[in-house]
C-alpha positions in Angstrom: -90.0 5.0 -132.5 -93.5 3.5 -133.1 -93.5 3.5 -136.9 -93.6 0.2 -138.7 -90.4 -0.5 -140.6 -89.9 -2.7 -143.7 -88.9 -6.3 -143.1 -85.4 -6.7 -144.8 -83.3 -9.8 -145.4 -80.5 -8.2 -143.4 -80.4 -7.6 -139.6 -82.7 -4.8 -138.2 -82.1 -4.3 -134.5 -84.2 -1.9 -132.4 -82.7 0.4 -129.7 -79.2 -0.7 -130.5 -76.4 0.8 -128.4 -73.7 2.3 -130.6 -70.8 2.9 -128.2 -69.1 -0.4 -129.0 -69.3 0.4 -132.7 -67.2 3.5 -132.5 -63.5 3.8 -131.9 -64.1 6.3 -129.1 -66.5 3.8 -127.4 -69.1 6.4 -126.6 -72.7 7.1 -127.6 -76.3 6.2 -126.9 -78.5 3.9 -128.9 -79.9 4.2 -132.4 -83.6 3.8 -132.7 -82.8 1.1 -135.3 -79.6 -0.3 -136.6 -79.9 -1.8 -140.1 -77.2 -4.1 -141.5 -78.3 -4.9 -145.1 -77.6 -8.3 -146.6 -76.6 -6.7 -150.0 -77.2 -3.7 -152.2 -80.6 -5.0 -153.4 -81.7 -5.4 -149.8 -80.6 -1.9 -148.9 -82.3 -0.4 -152.0 -85.6 -2.2 -151.2 -85.5 -1.1 -147.6 -84.9 2.5 -148.3 -87.5 2.5 -151.1 -90.2 1.3 -148.7 -89.0 3.2 -145.5 -91.3 6.1 -144.5 -89.6 9.2 -146.0 -90.0 11.0 -142.6 -87.6 8.5 -140.9 -84.0 9.9 -141.0 -81.2 7.6 -142.0 -77.5 7.9 -141.0 -74.9 5.8 -142.9 -72.2 4.7 -140.5 -68.8 3.2 -141.3 -66.6 1.5 -138.8 -67.0 4.5 -136.4 -63.3 5.6 -136.7 -64.1 9.3 -137.2 -67.2 9.7 -135.1 -68.6 10.9 -131.8 -72.1 9.6 -131.2 -73.7 11.8 -128.5 -74.9 10.2 -125.3 -78.6 10.5 -126.2 -78.1 8.3 -129.3 -79.4 8.7 -132.9 -83.1 9.0 -133.9 -84.0 7.1 -137.0 -82.2 4.3 -138.7 -78.4 3.9 -138.6 -77.2 1.9 -141.7 -74.0 -0.1 -141.3 -72.6 -2.0 -144.2 -70.9 -5.3 -143.6 -69.7 -8.4 -145.4 -71.8 -8.0 -148.5 -70.1 -4.7 -149.2 -66.4 -5.4 -148.8 -65.3 -6.9 -152.1 -62.2 -5.6 -153.8 -61.8 -6.0 -157.6 -58.7 -5.0 -159.6 -58.8 -4.7 -163.4 -56.0 -3.0 -165.2 -55.5 0.4 -163.6 -58.8 0.5 -161.8 -59.5 -0.7 -158.3 -63.1 -1.1 -157.2 -63.8 -1.5 -153.5 -67.0 -2.0 -151.5 -67.8 0.8 -149.1 -67.2 -1.5 -146.1 -63.7 -2.5 -147.2 -61.1 -1.1 -144.9 -58.8 1.5 -146.4 -55.7 -0.3 -145.2 -56.9 -3.6 -146.8 -57.6 -1.9 -150.1 -54.1 -0.3 -150.1 -52.5 -3.7 -149.4 -54.6 -5.7 -152.0 -53.8 -3.0 -154.6 -50.1 -3.1 -153.8 -50.0 -6.9 -154.2 -51.5 -6.4 -157.7 -48.9 -3.7 -158.5 -51.2 -0.8 -158.1 -50.4 2.3 -156.0 -53.1 3.4 -153.5 -50.6 3.4 -150.7 -52.0 6.7 -149.3 -54.9 4.7 -148.0 -52.7 2.5 -145.8 -52.6 4.7 -142.7 -56.1 6.1 -143.0 -58.3 4.6 -140.3 -61.8 3.5 -141.4 -63.5 2.2 -144.5 -63.8 3.2 -148.1 -67.3 4.7 -147.8 -66.1 7.1 -145.1 -62.9 7.9 -147.0 -65.0 9.0 -150.0 -67.4 11.0 -147.8 -64.6 12.9 -146.1 -62.2 13.0 -149.1 -59.7 11.4 -146.8 -56.0 12.0 -147.5 -52.6 11.4 -146.2 -49.1 12.7 -147.0 -50.5 15.1 -149.6 -52.6 12.6 -151.5 -56.4 12.6 -151.3 -59.3 10.4 -152.5 -60.0 13.1 -155.0 -56.7 12.4 -156.7 -57.7 8.8 -157.6 -61.5 8.5 -157.5 -63.2 7.8 -160.8 -66.8 7.1 -159.7 -69.0 6.0 -156.8 -72.1 3.8 -156.6 -74.8 4.9 -154.2 -78.3 4.0 -153.1 -80.3 7.1 -152.7 -82.7 7.8 -149.8 -85.5 6.8 -152.1 -83.9 3.5 -152.8 -82.6 4.2 -156.3 -79.2 2.8 -157.3 -77.0 5.3 -159.2 -73.5 5.7 -160.4 -71.9 9.1 -159.9 -68.7 10.3 -161.5 -66.2 11.8 -159.1 -66.8 15.3 -160.5 -70.4 15.2 -159.2 -69.2 14.9 -155.6 -67.3 18.3 -155.7 -64.6 16.9 -153.5 -62.7 19.4 -151.4 -60.6 19.4 -148.3 -62.4 16.9 -145.9 -65.6 17.4 -147.9 -67.9 15.8 -150.5 -71.4 16.5 -151.7 -73.0 13.1 -151.5 -76.8 13.5 -151.8 -78.6 13.7 -148.4 -79.5 10.3 -147.0 -77.6 8.4 -149.8 -75.4 5.5 -148.9 -72.2 4.9 -150.8 -72.0 1.2 -151.6 -68.7 1.1 -153.6 -66.0 3.3 -155.2 -63.8 2.9 -158.2 -60.3 4.4 -158.2 -57.6 4.9 -160.8 -54.3 3.5 -159.4 -51.0 4.0 -161.1 -48.6 1.1 -161.6 -45.9 0.3 -159.0 -43.6 -2.5 -158.1 -45.3 -4.6 -155.3 -42.2 -4.9 -153.2 -41.5 -1.1 -153.4 -45.1 -0.3 -152.6 -45.0 -2.7 -149.6 -41.8 -0.9 -148.3 -43.4 2.5 -148.8 -46.4 1.4 -146.7 -44.1 0.1 -144.0 -42.3 3.4 -143.9 -45.7 5.3 -143.6 -46.8 3.0 -140.8 -43.5 3.5 -138.9 -43.8 7.3 -139.3 -47.4 7.3 -138.2 -46.7 5.1 -135.1 -43.8 7.4 -134.1 -46.0 10.6 -134.2 -49.6 9.5 -133.4 -51.2 7.8 -130.3 -52.2 4.7 -132.3 -52.6 2.5 -129.2 -55.0 4.9 -127.5 -58.7 5.3 -127.9 -59.1 8.1 -130.4 -61.0 9.1 -133.6 -58.0 10.2 -135.6 -57.3 13.9 -136.2 -59.9 15.9 -134.2 -59.7 19.2 -136.1 -59.0 20.1 -139.7 -55.8 21.9 -140.6 -56.7 25.6 -141.1 -57.2 26.6 -144.8 -56.7 23.0 -145.8 -53.0 22.7 -144.9 -52.0 19.0 -144.8 -49.0 17.0 -143.9 -47.1 16.1 -147.1 -44.5 14.1 -145.3 -41.7 16.1 -147.1 -38.7 17.3 -145.2 -39.6 20.9 -145.8 -43.2 20.4 -144.6 -44.4 23.6 -142.8 -46.0 23.1 -139.4 -47.1 26.7 -138.9 -50.7 26.2 -139.8 -51.3 22.7 -138.6 -54.1 22.2 -136.1 -51.7 20.3 -133.7 -49.3 23.2 -133.5 -52.0 25.7 -132.8 -53.3 23.5 -130.0 -49.8 23.0 -128.7 -49.1 26.8 -128.7 -52.4 27.3 -126.7 -50.9 25.1 -124.0 -53.4 22.3 -124.4 -51.1 19.3 -125.1 -52.3 16.6 -122.7 -55.2 18.8 -121.3 -57.9 16.8 -119.6 -61.6 17.3 -118.9 -63.2 14.4 -117.0 -62.3 11.2 -118.9 -61.4 13.1 -122.1 -57.8 14.2 -122.9 -55.9 15.8 -125.7 -53.0 13.5 -126.5 -49.6 14.2 -125.1 -48.0 12.6 -128.1 -50.1 14.4 -130.8 -52.2 17.3 -129.4 -54.7 17.1 -132.3 -55.9 13.7 -131.1 -58.8 13.7 -128.7 -58.7 10.6 -126.5 -61.1 8.7 -124.4 -58.5 8.3 -121.7 -60.6 7.1 -118.8 -64.3 6.2 -119.4 -65.2 9.6 -121.0 -68.8 10.4 -122.0 -69.5 11.8 -125.4 -70.4 15.1 -123.7 -67.0 15.3 -122.1 -65.2 14.6 -125.4 -67.2 17.2 -127.2 -66.8 19.8 -124.4 -63.1 19.3 -124.4 -63.0 19.8 -128.1 -65.0 23.0 -127.8 -62.7 24.2 -125.0 -59.8 23.7 -127.4 -61.5 25.6 -130.1 -62.1 28.5 -127.7 -58.6 28.6 -126.4 -57.0 28.4 -129.9 -59.3 31.2 -131.1 -58.2 33.4 -128.2 -54.5 32.6 -128.6 -54.1 32.6 -132.4 -57.3 33.9 -134.0 -57.8 30.7 -135.9 -61.2 29.1 -135.8 -60.6 25.3 -135.8 -63.2 23.2 -137.5 -64.1 19.7 -136.3 -62.9 16.9 -138.5 -64.5 14.3 -136.3 -68.2 14.0 -137.1 -70.5 14.5 -134.2 -74.1 13.1 -134.4 -77.1 12.4 -132.3 -78.7 13.9 -129.3 -77.1 15.1 -126.0 
């Protein structure tokens, strides 16, 4: 990229490889990686950045395949200036870079129940963007408002209703960066909330390949079906069961593999490229379509150029 970029107070790095910033450890370079010092720095940078330059807000890369050719434009990654957590009465306000698990723990210590966030990988900004959920509870059930910096560099507060949150979906304005989110959290006894989170972690570790290199659930459950964690939980229309029924548990393509432990987890098992991971995902979609008629939709976000 030959365009001149604004000179921010934060770190602006040209031609920055992104593989090490994603959980799957794949992907080519970003033209630029911008790590703003604070919200004002971010707003000023976007206000003066050529409108023709695309921007891509990136969290901790837990739900992301960056293609091998990398990302054109500016990737924005929030850091230390965006991870504060404030608790006042029933509201919990968290910076977009705060880890979901950390927010759940801090809230529980203060007697506030956001325990559904404990086992969700990633940060609050990504959780809002994907309306993340677990055990039948979603961001939409607790979100009050978000603060954003628009692509034009304006700071705005949006009520949750403006995001039109749906299953794994939100309508955040194009190019906008979420900087913090405010949740309404019901009261709970700290020790009981801690026990609840320990139980969730144990159940997750028993059923998911948490020690392997993955990006969490690969495909959405058809028609928005989600694990409630209840004893009568139906598994008929879960993505994992459709993949399993198609005979793809443990299936490999190059260095990419569908997990033996949980078939809806796509793994970088052995030095996979982004192309191999995406190709295996598309193979799974084709086979499931043939065997069940269901058209699985990606939950993992795929960005960049081949």
